[in-house]
C-alpha positions in Angstrom: -40.7 52.8 85.6 -37.3 53.0 87.2 -37.0 53.5 90.8 -34.1 55.4 92.6 -33.0 55.2 96.4 -30.4 56.7 98.1 -28.7 56.3 101.4 -26.0 57.6 103.1 -22.8 55.0 103.4 -20.5 56.0 106.2 -17.1 55.9 106.5 -15.1 54.2 109.1 -12.9 57.4 109.9 -10.3 55.9 108.1 -11.5 56.4 104.9 -13.7 55.3 102.4 -15.6 51.6 103.5 -15.3 49.6 100.4 -16.7 46.7 101.7 -20.1 48.9 102.4 -19.9 50.3 99.0 -19.8 46.6 97.3 -22.7 45.2 99.7 -24.7 48.3 98.4 -24.2 47.9 95.2 -25.3 44.3 94.9 -27.9 44.9 96.8 -28.7 47.5 94.4 -28.4 45.1 91.3 -30.7 42.6 93.4 -33.1 44.9 93.8 -33.1 46.1 90.3 -33.3 42.1 89.0 -36.3 41.1 91.2 -38.1 44.5 89.8 -37.4 43.4 86.3 -38.7 40.2 86.8 -42.0 41.5 88.3 -42.2 43.6 85.0 -41.8 40.4 82.8 -44.3 38.1 85.0 -46.7 41.2 84.3 -46.0 41.2 80.8 -47.0 37.9 80.4 -49.7 37.5 83.3 -52.3 36.9 81.0 -50.2 34.3 78.8 -52.0 30.4 78.9 -48.3 29.0 78.7 -46.1 31.0 81.4 -42.5 31.5 80.2 -39.8 30.8 82.9 -37.7 34.0 83.8 -34.1 33.5 85.5 -32.0 36.0 87.2 -27.9 35.1 85.9 -25.0 36.2 88.3 -22.5 37.1 85.7 -19.9 38.5 88.2 -19.6 40.3 90.9 -21.7 43.4 89.0 -23.6 41.6 86.7 -27.1 40.1 86.8 -28.7 39.2 83.5 -32.6 38.8 83.9 -34.3 37.0 80.6 -35.9 33.7 79.2 -35.3 31.6 76.4 -39.1 31.3 75.5 -39.1 31.6 71.8 -42.7 33.2 71.8 -41.4 36.1 74.3 -38.5 36.5 71.5 -41.4 37.8 69.4 -42.1 40.7 72.1 -38.6 41.6 72.4 -37.8 41.5 69.1 -40.9 41.7 66.8 -41.6 39.4 63.9 -40.0 39.9 60.4 -42.0 41.8 57.8 -45.6 40.3 56.4 -44.7 41.7 53.1 
């Protein structure tokens, strides 16, 4: 379940405080990545072998959360048809 938090980002009286917006966006991305990690760990809590999940910062406003675990790939993409 996605959570949305909002807060006011004030201005300096001289215009928009771009740095404050950048910090707020980065914090939101970091919070979302942390929430995604929590969800991934819940998904695999009962597994005998725990996959390692990572957060990659691929640019100022990009966070990629994932794993290279082959078994978890079945959760994401399923298996081929058994026909």
